[in-house]
C-alpha positions as CSV (number, residue, x, y, z in Angstrom):
1,X,-86.5,126.7,172.1
2,X,-87.0,124.4,169.2
3,X,-86.3,120.8,170.2
4,X,-83.6,119.0,168.2
5,X,-84.4,115.9,166.2
6,X,-82.2,113.6,168.3
7,X,-84.5,114.2,171.3
8,X,-87.3,112.3,169.6
9,X,-85.6,109.0,168.6
10,X,-84.1,106.2,170.7
11,X,-82.1,104.8,167.7
12,X,-78.6,103.7,168.7
13,X,-77.3,104.3,165.2
14,X,-76.2,107.3,163.2
15,X,-75.5,110.9,164.2
16,X,-78.3,111.1,166.8
17,X,-76.6,108.4,168.9
18,X,-73.2,110.1,168.6
19,X,-74.7,113.4,169.6
20,X,-76.3,111.9,172.7
21,X,-73.1,110.2,173.6
22,X,-71.2,113.4,173.4
23,X,-73.8,115.2,175.6
24,X,-74.1,112.4,178.2
25,X,-71.6,114.0,180.6
26,X,-73.7,117.2,180.7
27,X,-76.8,115.1,181.2
28,X,-75.3,113.4,184.2
29,X,-74.4,116.7,185.7
30,X,-77.9,118.1,185.0
31,X,-79.5,115.0,186.7
32,X,-77.1,115.2,189.7
33,X,-77.9,118.9,190.2
34,X,-81.7,118.2,190.1
35,X,-81.4,115.3,192.6
36,X,-79.2,117.3,194.9
37,X,-81.6,120.3,194.9
38,X,-84.6,118.0,195.7
39,X,-82.8,116.2,198.4
40,X,-81.5,119.4,200.1
41,X,-84.6,121.5,199.9
42,X,-87.1,121.7,202.7
43,X,-90.5,122.4,201.0
44,X,-92.5,125.4,202.2
45,X,-96.0,124.4,203.4
46,X,-98.6,127.1,202.5
47,X,-102.0,127.5,204.1
48,X,-104.0,125.6,201.5
49,X,-103.5,122.4,199.5
50,X,-101.4,122.5,196.3
51,X,-102.1,120.5,193.2
52,X,-99.1,120.4,190.8
53,X,-99.7,119.7,187.1
54,X,-96.2,118.9,185.8
55,X,-94.3,116.8,183.4
56,X,-91.0,115.0,183.0
57,X,-90.0,116.4,179.6
58,X,-89.1,119.7,178.2
59,X,-91.7,121.0,175.6
60,X,-95.4,120.9,175.4
61,X,-97.5,118.1,176.8
62,X,-100.8,119.8,177.3
63,X,-100.3,120.9,181.0
64,X,-102.1,124.2,180.6
65,X,-105.3,122.9,179.1
66,X,-105.3,120.1,181.7
67,X,-104.9,122.8,184.4
68,X,-107.8,124.7,183.0
69,X,-110.0,121.6,183.1
70,X,-108.9,120.9,186.7
71,X,-109.8,124.5,187.7
72,X,-113.3,124.0,186.3
73,X,-113.7,120.6,188.0
74,X,-112.6,122.2,191.4
75,X,-115.1,125.0,191.0
76,X,-117.8,122.3,190.5
77,X,-116.7,120.8,193.8
78,X,-117.6,124.2,195.4
79,X,-114.1,125.3,196.4
80,X,-112.3,128.4,195.2
81,X,-109.2,127.5,193.2
82,X,-106.5,129.8,192.1
83,X,-103.8,129.1,189.5
84,X,-100.1,129.6,190.1
85,X,-97.4,129.8,187.5
86,X,-93.7,130.9,187.3
87,X,-94.7,133.3,184.5
88,X,-92.2,132.0,182.0
89,X,-91.5,134.6,179.3
90,X,-92.8,137.6,181.3
91,X,-90.8,140.4,182.8
92,X,-92.6,140.6,186.1
93,X,-91.2,138.5,189.0
94,X,-94.3,138.6,191.2
95,X,-96.1,137.6,193.3
96,X,-98.8,139.4,191.3
97,X,-102.3,138.4,190.3
98,X,-102.8,138.4,186.5
99,X,-105.1,141.2,185.2
100,X,-106.4,140.4,181.8
101,X,-107.1,144.1,181.1
102,X,-103.7,145.3,182.2
103,X,-101.1,142.6,181.7
104,X,-99.6,141.3,178.4
105,X,-97.7,138.2,177.6
106,X,-94.6,140.3,177.9
107,X,-95.5,141.1,181.5
108,X,-96.6,137.7,182.8
109,X,-96.1,135.1,180.1
110,X,-98.6,133.5,177.8
111,X,-99.8,130.5,179.9
112,X,-100.9,132.6,182.9
113,X,-103.1,134.7,180.6
114,X,-104.9,131.5,179.5
115,X,-105.2,130.3,183.1
116,X,-106.6,133.7,184.2
117,X,-109.6,133.0,181.9
118,X,-110.5,130.0,184.1
119,X,-109.7,131.4,187.6
120,X,-107.7,133.9,189.4
121,X,-104.1,133.3,188.3
122,X,-100.8,134.3,190.0
123,X,-97.3,134.5,188.7
124,X,-94.3,134.3,190.9
125,X,-90.7,133.3,190.3
126,X,-90.7,132.4,194.0
127,X,-93.4,129.7,194.2
128,X,-93.8,129.7,198.0
129,X,-94.3,133.5,198.0
130,X,-96.9,133.2,195.2
131,X,-98.7,130.4,197.0
132,X,-98.9,132.4,200.2
133,X,-100.1,135.5,198.3
134,X,-102.9,133.4,196.7
135,X,-103.9,131.8,199.9
136,X,-104.1,135.2,201.7
137,X,-106.2,136.6,198.8
138,X,-108.9,133.9,199.2
139,X,-107.8,130.8,197.4
140,X,-109.1,127.5,199.0
141,X,-106.8,125.4,196.8
142,X,-103.9,126.0,194.3
143,X,-103.3,124.5,190.9
144,X,-99.7,125.0,190.0
145,X,-99.0,124.8,186.2
146,X,-95.6,123.1,186.0
147,X,-93.1,122.7,188.9
148,X,-92.8,119.0,189.4
149,X,-89.0,119.4,189.6
150,X,-89.3,122.5,191.8
151,X,-89.0,121.3,195.5
152,X,-89.5,124.7,197.1
153,X,-93.3,124.3,197.6
154,X,-95.0,121.3,199.3
155,X,-97.3,119.5,196.9
156,X,-100.4,117.7,198.1
157,X,-101.3,116.1,194.8
158,X,-98.7,115.7,191.9
159,X,-100.0,114.9,188.5
160,X,-97.7,114.1,185.5
161,X,-98.9,114.9,182.0
162,X,-97.2,113.0,179.2
163,X,-97.7,113.3,175.4
164,X,-98.9,109.8,174.4
165,X,-97.3,110.1,170.9
166,X,-94.0,111.7,171.7
167,X,-93.7,109.8,175.0
168,X,-90.3,110.2,176.7
169,X,-88.6,110.8,173.4
170,X,-85.0,109.3,173.4
171,X,-85.5,108.6,177.1
172,X,-82.4,110.7,177.9
173,X,-81.9,113.5,180.3
174,X,-81.3,117.1,179.0
175,X,-79.4,118.1,177.0
176,X,-79.0,114.6,175.4
177,X,-82.8,114.2,175.4
178,X,-86.0,115.9,176.5
179,X,-86.2,114.5,180.1
180,X,-85.9,116.8,183.1
181,X,-85.1,113.7,185.3
182,X,-85.4,110.0,184.9
183,X,-88.9,108.6,184.4
184,X,-88.5,106.3,187.4
185,X,-87.5,109.2,189.7
186,X,-90.2,111.5,188.4
187,X,-93.0,109.0,188.7
188,X,-91.9,108.0,192.2
189,X,-93.0,111.4,193.4
190,X,-96.3,111.4,191.4
191,X,-99.9,110.6,192.6
192,X,-101.3,110.2,189.1
193,X,-100.4,110.3,185.4
194,X,-102.4,111.8,182.6
195,X,-101.6,110.5,179.1
196,X,-102.6,112.9,176.3
197,X,-103.5,111.3,172.9
198,X,-104.8,112.8,169.7
199,X,-108.4,111.7,170.5
200,X,-110.7,109.4,172.4
201,X,-110.4,106.7,169.8
202,X,-106.6,106.5,170.3
203,X,-105.9,104.8,173.7
204,X,-102.5,105.3,175.3
205,X,-99.7,102.9,174.7
206,X,-99.4,102.1,178.4
207,X,-96.7,99.3,178.0
208,X,-94.6,101.3,175.6
209,X,-94.6,104.3,178.0
210,X,-93.8,102.0,181.0
211,X,-97.1,102.8,182.7
212,X,-98.8,99.4,182.6
213,X,-97.6,98.3,186.0
214,X,-97.9,101.6,187.9
215,X,-99.7,101.4,191.2
216,X,-100.9,105.0,190.8
217,X,-103.9,106.0,188.6
218,X,-103.2,106.5,184.9
219,X,-105.8,108.6,183.1
220,X,-106.5,109.1,179.4
221,X,-107.2,112.6,178.1
222,X,-107.1,114.5,174.8
223,X,-107.6,118.1,173.5
224,X,-111.0,118.7,172.0
225,X,-112.0,121.8,170.1
226,X,-114.7,124.0,171.8
227,X,-116.3,124.9,168.5
228,X,-116.2,124.2,164.7
229,X,-113.2,125.1,162.6
230,X,-113.5,128.3,160.6
231,X,-114.7,127.9,157.0
232,X,-112.4,128.7,154.1
233,X,-108.7,128.4,153.4
234,X,-106.5,128.9,156.4
235,X,-102.8,129.6,157.1
236,X,-102.0,128.0,160.4
237,X,-99.1,129.0,162.6
238,X,-98.0,128.1,166.1
239,X,-95.1,128.5,168.5
240,X,-95.8,125.8,171.0
241,X,-94.0,122.7,172.2
242,X,-95.3,120.5,169.3
243,X,-96.9,122.7,166.6
244,X,-97.8,119.7,164.5
245,X,-100.4,118.8,167.2
246,X,-102.2,122.0,166.4
247,X,-102.0,121.6,162.7
248,X,-103.2,118.0,162.9
249,X,-106.0,119.0,165.2
250,X,-107.2,121.6,162.7
251,X,-107.1,119.1,159.8
252,X,-109.0,116.5,161.9
253,X,-111.7,119.1,162.6
254,X,-112.2,119.6,158.9
255,X,-110.3,122.8,158.4
256,X,-108.9,123.6,155.0
257,X,-105.2,124.2,156.0
258,X,-103.4,125.2,152.8
259,X,-100.1,126.1,154.5
260,X,-98.6,126.1,158.0
261,X,-95.7,127.8,159.8
262,X,-94.1,126.6,163.0
263,X,-92.1,128.7,165.5
264,X,-90.2,127.8,168.7
265,X,-92.2,127.5,172.0
266,X,-93.1,130.8,173.6
267,X,-91.9,132.6,170.4
268,X,-92.3,136.4,170.6
269,X,-93.7,137.4,167.2
270,X,-91.7,140.1,165.4
271,X,-92.7,142.4,162.6
272,X,-90.7,140.3,160.2
273,X,-92.6,137.1,161.3
274,X,-96.0,138.8,160.9
275,X,-95.0,140.2,157.5
276,X,-94.1,136.7,156.4
277,X,-97.4,135.3,157.6
278,X,-99.4,138.1,156.0
279,X,-97.6,137.4,152.7
280,X,-98.5,133.7,153.0
281,X,-102.1,134.6,153.6
282,X,-102.2,136.9,150.6
283,X,-100.5,134.3,148.4
284,X,-103.2,131.7,149.2
285,X,-106.1,134.1,149.6
286,X,-106.5,132.6,153.1
287,X,-107.1,133.7,156.7
288,X,-104.6,133.3,159.5
289,X,-105.3,131.1,162.5
290,X,-103.3,130.2,165.6
291,X,-103.6,128.7,169.1
292,X,-105.0,130.7,172.0
293,X,-101.5,130.6,173.6
294,X,-100.0,132.2,170.5
295,X,-102.8,134.7,170.0
296,X,-102.1,136.3,173.4
297,X,-98.5,136.9,172.3
298,X,-99.5,138.8,169.2
299,X,-99.5,142.6,169.1
300,X,-102.9,144.1,169.9
301,X,-103.5,145.4,166.4
302,X,-102.9,141.9,165.0
303,X,-105.4,140.1,167.3
304,X,-108.4,141.2,165.3
305,X,-106.7,139.9,162.1
306,X,-106.0,136.4,163.4
307,X,-108.5,133.7,164.3
308,X,-108.0,131.2,167.2
309,X,-108.9,127.5,167.5
310,X,-109.7,127.0,171.2
311,X,-109.4,123.6,172.7
312,X,-110.0,122.0,176.1
313,X,-108.8,118.8,177.8
314,X,-111.4,116.1,178.0
315,X,-111.0,112.9,180.0
316,X,-112.1,109.4,179.2
317,X,-113.1,108.9,182.8
318,X,-113.9,112.3,184.5
319,X,-114.9,110.5,187.7
320,X,-111.4,109.1,188.0
321,X,-110.0,112.7,187.7
322,X,-112.5,113.9,190.3
323,X,-111.5,111.1,192.7
324,X,-107.9,112.3,192.5
325,X,-108.8,115.9,193.0
326,X,-111.0,115.0,195.9
327,X,-107.9,114.0,197.8
328,X,-106.7,117.6,197.7
329,X,-110.2,119.0,198.3
330,X,-110.4,117.0,201.5
331,X,-107.4,118.9,202.8
332,X,-109.0,122.3,202.4
333,X,-109.1,123.9,205.9
334,X,-112.5,124.1,207.5
335,X,-112.2,127.8,208.0
336,X,-111.7,128.6,204.3
């Protein structure tokens, strides 16, 4: 979905305020249902520790790149991590291990295909069943991409990722705002917070985000390109939570972006979409470029025609991240 403008402002004037007021009864119902589910659910405890990389808002915050970095750090700690995802946007219910040669985004979703490049990745609508399958297949530890509000699986380390620019938006619960639950309730179940900013020279606004007095670790991270931007004129397109982050990142890397097109998050590209993008490229005599997440959703015959701009999550204090992860690593059974 494409997030509405009133999600991203806390102004108490104008149509945004009126819209939020009209939606507030539905927000109260949504919040009540979430609290009730968490209170009434007995979490399943699988055979290995579970690290949850979640967020408190709808839309993109950088969870998947953070999960990829965590998978790499865990490997450096000499354990075998597997990734676990619901498989949003895919038709398979799972549990099933993602096969990069056999599965498409239509089968398992786009994010699991990215995670599978870093480690064995599983998709499962039933998180406990997916966790058990991964553990039985040899995982020492699980990294669950999203699921902070899903109480069905016991989490040993819960990390919240927040976009340092967008923050909590209007600070209202869905549908009046982007929050899945109140910030206070979500942080109360967290073991650490990761604030994503545009770069290392832009520190988080801790006080504005309400994170300056937290007693749990608050880490600073950003998305950094893994290589140089392509040379020449580019038409950039993206269907992610906040496409402007991708466009701004390309520009900051020195790319010549002459036009851009944004689509809703997880958008399945149609022949009409691709024809429009091709026409834009021809008009500007430019090449097409997109995110890795969008690239895996393109038809196979289009992937050779579109460049990607890979990024990874980098941390201002990697040692602080390792210290958090070590809490979960210490729980790995001795017989694994």
